[in-house]
C-alpha positions as CSV (number, residue, x, y, z in Angstrom):
1,X,-15.9,-11.0,-14.8
2,X,-12.5,-9.4,-14.3
3,X,-9.9,-11.6,-16.2
4,X,-6.6,-10.9,-14.5
5,X,-6.0,-11.5,-10.8
6,X,-3.4,-9.3,-9.2
7,X,-2.2,-9.5,-5.5
8,X,-0.1,-6.8,-3.7
9,X,1.6,-8.1,-0.6
10,X,2.3,-5.4,2.0
11,X,0.1,-2.5,3.4
12,X,2.8,0.2,4.0
13,X,3.1,3.4,1.9
14,X,4.8,1.3,-0.8
15,X,2.1,-1.3,-1.0
16,X,-1.0,1.0,-0.9
17,X,0.6,3.4,-3.4
18,X,1.2,0.5,-5.8
19,X,-2.3,-0.9,-5.2
20,X,-3.9,2.5,-6.0
21,X,-1.8,2.9,-9.2
22,X,-2.6,-0.6,-10.5
23,X,-6.3,-0.6,-9.6
24,X,-7.0,2.9,-11.1
25,X,-4.9,2.3,-14.3
26,X,-6.1,-1.2,-15.0
27,X,-9.8,-1.5,-14.2
28,X,-10.0,-4.9,-16.0
29,X,-7.8,-6.5,-13.3
30,X,-9.1,-7.7,-10.1
31,X,-6.7,-6.3,-7.5
32,X,-6.3,-7.6,-3.9
33,X,-4.0,-6.2,-1.2
34,X,-2.9,-8.6,1.3
35,X,-0.9,-8.0,4.6
36,X,-0.8,-9.1,8.2
37,X,-0.4,-5.5,9.5
38,X,-2.3,-2.4,8.5
39,X,-2.3,1.3,9.7
40,X,-1.6,2.2,12.4
41,X,0.8,-0.8,12.9
42,X,2.9,-0.4,9.8
43,X,6.5,1.0,9.7
44,X,5.2,3.8,7.5
45,X,3.0,5.0,10.3
46,X,5.8,6.3,12.3
47,X,7.8,7.9,9.4
48,X,8.3,11.6,9.6
49,X,7.4,11.7,5.9
50,X,9.4,14.6,4.9
51,X,10.2,14.6,1.1
52,X,14.0,14.6,0.3
53,X,16.3,11.8,-0.9
54,X,19.7,10.1,-0.7
55,X,21.4,8.8,-3.9
56,X,21.5,5.0,-4.4
57,X,24.8,3.8,-5.9
58,X,23.6,1.4,-8.6
59,X,20.4,2.8,-9.9
60,X,20.6,5.2,-12.9
61,X,20.3,8.8,-11.6
62,X,17.7,9.6,-14.3
63,X,15.4,6.8,-12.8
64,X,16.0,8.2,-9.3
65,X,15.2,11.7,-10.5
66,X,12.0,10.4,-12.0
67,X,10.9,8.6,-8.8
68,X,11.4,11.7,-6.7
69,X,9.7,14.0,-9.2
70,X,6.6,11.8,-9.7
71,X,6.3,11.4,-5.9
72,X,6.7,15.1,-5.3
73,X,4.2,16.1,-8.0
74,X,1.6,13.6,-6.8
75,X,1.8,14.8,-3.2
76,X,2.0,18.5,-4.2
77,X,-1.3,18.2,-6.1
78,X,-2.9,16.7,-3.0
79,X,-1.4,19.4,-0.8
80,X,-2.9,22.1,-3.0
81,X,-6.4,20.3,-3.1
82,X,-9.3,20.1,-0.7
83,X,-8.2,16.6,0.1
84,X,-5.0,17.9,1.9
85,X,-6.3,17.6,5.6
86,X,-8.0,14.2,5.0
87,X,-4.9,12.9,3.3
88,X,-2.5,14.3,5.8
89,X,-0.3,16.1,3.3
90,X,1.2,19.6,3.7
91,X,3.9,22.0,2.5
92,X,6.7,22.4,4.9
93,X,9.5,25.0,4.9
94,X,12.8,25.2,6.7
95,X,16.5,25.0,7.1
96,X,16.7,21.6,5.6
97,X,20.2,20.3,6.0
98,X,22.9,22.0,8.1
99,X,26.4,20.7,7.9
100,X,29.3,21.0,10.2
101,X,31.6,20.8,7.0
102,X,30.7,21.9,3.5
103,X,29.5,18.7,1.8
104,X,31.1,17.4,-1.3
105,X,27.8,17.9,-3.2
106,X,26.3,21.2,-2.4
107,X,23.3,20.8,-4.8
108,X,21.6,17.4,-4.5
109,X,19.9,15.8,-7.6
110,X,16.4,16.5,-6.1
111,X,17.0,20.2,-5.5
112,X,15.3,21.4,-8.7
113,X,12.0,19.5,-7.8
114,X,11.5,21.1,-4.4
115,X,10.4,24.7,-4.1
116,X,12.8,27.6,-3.6
117,X,16.1,25.6,-2.9
118,X,19.0,27.8,-2.0
119,X,22.0,27.8,0.2
120,X,21.4,29.4,3.6
121,X,22.8,32.9,4.2
122,X,25.6,33.7,6.8
123,X,22.8,35.5,8.9
124,X,20.7,32.3,8.9
125,X,23.7,30.2,9.8
126,X,24.5,32.3,12.8
127,X,21.7,30.4,14.7
128,X,23.7,27.3,14.3
129,X,27.3,28.1,15.3
130,X,28.6,24.5,15.0
131,X,27.5,24.4,11.3
132,X,29.3,25.9,8.4
133,X,26.8,25.3,5.5
134,X,23.1,24.8,5.0
135,X,20.3,24.5,2.5
136,X,16.9,26.1,2.8
137,X,13.8,25.2,0.8
138,X,10.1,24.2,1.0
139,X,9.1,20.6,0.5
140,X,6.2,18.3,1.4
141,X,5.4,16.4,4.6
142,X,3.1,13.3,4.4
143,X,1.7,11.9,7.6
144,X,1.1,8.3,6.9
145,X,-1.2,7.5,10.0
146,X,-3.6,9.8,7.9
147,X,-2.4,9.1,4.5
148,X,-2.5,5.3,4.6
149,X,-6.3,5.1,5.5
150,X,-6.9,7.8,2.8
151,X,-5.1,5.6,0.2
152,X,-7.0,2.5,1.4
153,X,-10.3,4.4,0.8
154,X,-9.1,5.4,-2.7
155,X,-8.1,1.8,-3.4
156,X,-11.5,0.3,-2.4
157,X,-13.2,3.1,-4.5
158,X,-11.3,1.7,-7.5
159,X,-12.6,-1.7,-6.8
160,X,-9.8,-3.0,-4.8
161,X,-10.1,-5.8,-2.2
162,X,-8.3,-5.8,1.1
163,X,-7.5,-9.0,3.1
164,X,-5.7,-9.2,6.4
165,X,-3.6,-12.3,6.2
166,X,0.0,-13.2,6.8
167,X,1.6,-14.5,3.6
168,X,4.4,-17.0,4.3
169,X,5.4,-17.9,0.8
170,X,4.6,-17.0,-2.7
171,X,3.5,-20.6,-3.4
172,X,0.4,-20.1,-1.3
173,X,-0.7,-17.3,-3.6
174,X,0.0,-18.9,-6.9
175,X,-3.3,-20.8,-7.4
176,X,-5.4,-17.8,-6.7
177,X,-3.6,-14.9,-8.5
178,X,-2.0,-14.5,-11.9
179,X,0.5,-11.7,-11.0
180,X,2.1,-11.2,-7.6
181,X,3.5,-7.8,-6.6
182,X,5.8,-8.0,-3.6
183,X,5.9,-4.8,-1.4
184,X,6.6,-6.6,1.8
185,X,9.6,-4.6,2.9
186,X,11.6,-6.4,5.4
187,X,9.3,-9.3,5.1
188,X,11.1,-10.0,1.7
189,X,13.9,-11.5,3.8
190,X,11.7,-14.5,4.4
191,X,9.1,-14.2,1.6
192,X,11.6,-14.2,-1.3
193,X,14.7,-15.1,0.6
194,X,16.5,-11.7,0.0
195,X,19.7,-11.7,2.1
196,X,20.4,-8.1,1.0
197,X,17.5,-6.4,3.0
198,X,18.2,-5.5,6.5
199,X,16.6,-3.3,9.2
200,X,17.7,0.2,10.2
201,X,16.2,0.9,13.5
202,X,14.6,4.4,13.9
203,X,13.3,5.9,17.1
204,X,11.4,9.2,17.2
205,X,9.3,11.3,19.6
206,X,6.2,13.3,18.9
207,X,6.1,16.5,21.0
208,X,3.7,19.3,21.5
209,X,5.5,22.4,20.3
210,X,3.1,24.5,18.1
211,X,5.5,27.3,18.1
212,X,8.0,25.4,16.0
213,X,7.1,26.2,12.4
214,X,10.3,25.3,10.3
215,X,12.0,22.0,10.0
216,X,15.7,21.5,10.8
217,X,17.8,18.4,10.0
218,X,21.5,17.9,10.7
219,X,23.4,16.7,7.7
220,X,24.4,13.5,9.5
221,X,20.8,12.3,9.4
222,X,20.6,11.5,13.0
223,X,19.0,14.7,14.4
224,X,15.9,16.3,12.9
225,X,12.9,18.4,13.8
226,X,9.8,18.2,11.6
227,X,6.7,20.2,12.4
228,X,3.5,18.4,11.4
229,X,-0.2,18.9,11.4
230,X,-0.9,18.0,15.1
231,X,2.6,17.6,16.6
232,X,6.3,18.0,15.9
233,X,8.3,14.7,15.2
234,X,11.8,14.8,16.6
235,X,14.5,12.2,16.1
236,X,16.3,10.1,15.6
237,X,18.4,7.0,15.3
238,X,19.9,5.0,12.4
239,X,20.9,1.7,13.9
240,X,21.8,-0.8,11.2
241,X,21.0,-4.5,11.7
242,X,19.2,-3.7,15.0
243,X,15.8,-5.5,15.3
244,X,14.7,-4.0,18.7
245,X,11.2,-2.7,18.5
246,X,11.0,-1.5,22.1
247,X,11.6,2.2,23.0
248,X,15.2,2.7,24.4
249,X,15.3,5.3,27.2
250,X,18.9,6.1,26.3
251,X,17.9,7.0,22.8
252,X,15.0,9.2,24.0
253,X,17.4,11.2,26.1
254,X,19.9,11.6,23.3
255,X,17.1,12.8,20.9
256,X,15.9,15.3,23.3
257,X,19.4,16.6,24.0
258,X,20.5,16.9,20.4
259,X,17.2,18.4,19.2
260,X,17.2,20.9,22.0
261,X,20.8,22.1,20.9
262,X,19.3,23.0,17.5
263,X,16.0,24.3,18.9
264,X,16.4,25.3,22.6
265,X,12.7,25.9,23.0
266,X,12.1,22.1,22.8
267,X,13.1,21.8,26.4
268,X,9.5,23.2,27.1
269,X,7.8,20.7,24.8
270,X,5.5,18.0,26.2
271,X,6.3,14.5,24.9
272,X,3.1,13.1,23.4
273,X,4.4,9.7,22.3
274,X,7.5,7.6,21.5
275,X,7.8,5.2,18.5
276,X,10.2,2.7,17.1
277,X,10.2,1.3,13.5
278,X,12.6,-0.7,11.4
279,X,13.4,0.8,8.0
280,X,13.4,-1.9,5.3
281,X,16.9,-1.1,3.9
282,X,18.9,-2.3,1.0
283,X,21.9,-1.0,-0.9
284,X,19.5,-0.3,-3.7
285,X,15.7,-0.5,-3.7
286,X,14.5,-3.5,-5.7
287,X,12.0,-2.4,-8.3
288,X,12.1,-5.2,-11.0
289,X,10.3,-8.1,-12.5
290,X,10.9,-11.8,-12.7
291,X,9.0,-15.0,-13.6
292,X,9.0,-17.6,-10.8
293,X,8.0,-21.3,-11.1
294,X,5.2,-21.8,-8.5
295,X,3.2,-25.1,-8.3
296,X,4.5,-26.0,-11.7
297,X,3.6,-22.9,-13.7
298,X,5.4,-19.6,-14.5
299,X,4.1,-16.7,-12.4
300,X,5.2,-13.1,-12.9
301,X,6.4,-11.5,-9.8
302,X,7.1,-7.8,-9.6
303,X,9.2,-6.5,-6.6
304,X,8.9,-3.1,-5.1
305,X,10.7,-2.9,-1.7
306,X,14.0,-1.9,0.0
307,X,13.5,1.9,0.1
308,X,14.9,2.3,3.6
309,X,14.2,5.6,5.1
310,X,13.0,7.0,1.7
311,X,9.7,5.2,1.4
312,X,7.4,8.1,1.6
313,X,9.7,10.1,-0.7
314,X,9.7,7.6,-3.4
315,X,6.5,5.7,-3.0
316,X,4.5,7.1,-5.8
317,X,7.5,7.1,-8.3
318,X,8.3,3.4,-7.7
319,X,4.6,2.5,-7.7
320,X,4.4,4.0,-11.2
321,X,7.5,1.9,-12.4
322,X,5.8,-1.1,-10.8
323,X,2.5,-0.4,-12.7
324,X,4.7,-0.4,-15.9
325,X,6.3,-3.8,-15.0
326,X,2.8,-5.2,-14.3
327,X,1.7,-4.0,-17.8
328,X,4.8,-5.7,-19.3
329,X,3.6,-9.0,-17.7
330,X,0.0,-8.5,-18.9
331,X,1.4,-8.0,-22.5
332,X,3.5,-11.1,-22.2
333,X,0.6,-13.1,-20.9
334,X,-1.6,-12.0,-23.8
335,X,1.1,-12.9,-26.3
336,X,1.5,-16.4,-24.8
337,X,-2.2,-16.9,-24.7
338,X,-2.3,-16.4,-28.5
339,X,0.2,-19.2,-29.1
């Protein structure tokens, strides 16, 4: 009989990455993942899944670098293995960020972890006459509509249990589990009363354009073209505090116009689908541990949410941090049991 019962709440890329890390590293734990929505109905499923990062203001840079490197190395190993097609992970090259003005930071903190990072040449920039500066490199693309089912399979193979159920409060979990891991994203607003988490609405299109081989992203973060395995994702929007989940025709028109300015051939592309998701955003992701009194007893709760648009980029790194926090909780529980 497995002695310690752990539950992960949330079935997006953060939840399943965390579940796999815990179940594979701690085989003596009974691990259950619980959520009301699973792939293909999670926010992660629509993510473009290209690896790069923004810098969070209040998290030590060393920790952010570790999150990025751990995630990149994990996905690179998959991309270079026979599992790549089944997992939906691929290498992707391109003119990453192009800027209308030279940015204050020309070399971002994650540049040493991607492959072949360099400034774009004048010849390359001629293609984008409205832009003065750019960065070219090879990174990874992780398609969650394929990756999440692959992670679920890996989790079940490690002995994990999956339950489809809406969790309305931590209290309802306290009698059945010893440690709660909260990966509920925007759900944390209600689940743990976090007023700092908010939606950033994103709308993207998937188009048929197999001739587009290199990604392009405007430095403002609102216009991007990401070739994938079966289609090209083009976007997007960054609408803070907007809870609308329906497709907006005006946004679709704007996305097509902006992306076609960067890649005129997209005018000929067939639209395959339109998608809207709400990024679970926060000033800083919450990756930390606390002890909460539930039903009259102290229960360790480990939080891992609030990654915004960087969930795929940071998922494995923050999952490893979460595993460390679960181990700390186990150590404390063992020490208290001896008293």
